[in-house]
N, C-alpha and C positions, 0 to 999 in steps of 0.2 A: 101701747101694746100691753101685753099681760106680765105680771109680775112673778112670773114661774121661775124656778132656777134652771141654769141650761144643765145639760146632761154630764154627770161627773166622769162617764166613761169616754165619750167623744167630743164633747163640749157643744153640740147640737142645741140651739135656742128653741127649736120646735117641741118641745116637752108638754105633755098634756097630764091631766089627772083622771085616775081611775081608781075611784073608792079612796082608800087609804094610802095609795100609791103613786108615784110620778112615773111616766113612762116616757121613752124616747122612740118615736117611730122610725129615726134611723138606723140604730143599731140595737134595738130592742132590749136597752137596758132597763131595769125596773129598781126604784128604790123606794123606801117608806118616807112620807110625808114629814115626819117628826125627826128623822136623822138627817135631813136635807142641811141642817146647819152644821152637823159634826162630820160631814163626808170628807172634808178637807183633809182632815188628819188620816182618815183611813184609806185614801187614794193612793198613799205612798206605799202601802203593804202590797207585794207582789206574791201571789199564792201559785202552787203548782196545779196539776190536775186534780190531786187528793185533797187539796185545801191546806197543805202544809206552807208556812211561810219560809220563802226563799231569802238568802242574803248573798252579798258579794262573797265570791271565792266558794261557794258550794259546788258539790258534785251533783249531776243530774243524770237522769236516764230518759232517752226518748221513747214515748210510749206509742208511736205510730210512724209508719213509713213517711217520710217528707220528701217530696220533689224539690229538687236544688234548681232555682229559677235561674235560665240560662244555660243549662247544664242538661245532660240525659241521665245523669246519675241521681241515685235516690240515698238519703240517711235512714239507715235501717232501724228497724225496732231494736231496742237493747243497747243501742249505741250511748256509751257513756262519755258524757262531756263535764271535764273538769275545769274548775277555777273560772265559773261564769261571773260576769259583770251586770247588774241590773241597770237598764236606762229606762228612760220614759218614751212612750210612744206606743205604737200598734205592736211592734215587736219588741218586747221588754227586755230580752236576754241578748246580751252581747258576748259571743264565745268563739274559741278556735277549736274545731274539729278535725282531729287527726284523719287526713286524705283528703279533706275538703278546704281547710284553710279557715279564714275569718268568716263569721257567719252570725245573723241575727237570729233567733228564736221567738216564739211565743210560748209564754209560761203554760199555757193549756195543754200543750204536745208534750211536756216533761214531767217526771217526777223525782222528788229528791231521793238520791241515792244514800 
């Protein structure tokens, strides 16, 4: 098979070359060819919607109404979430929201407070 690297975002083996970039057809993640060797160090960094680096214990604010799966309630814009914990996976923030309880959030829907 080919010797192209797997996608650093989703782990897919179906990556392809496009000019100076590698592209994943499953999650649409793109990354430069020359940075493929150093991506292992940068995948541990989790950033918010504005590009700020998040750390355990930070306080974040929700930037979009988020539907709660299995419920008719919604986490409203502007909800502050204190003392977050960063985890791996699709939903990379583990937290506890007042009135909702424990929840997992995606970092793309929060900003650092």
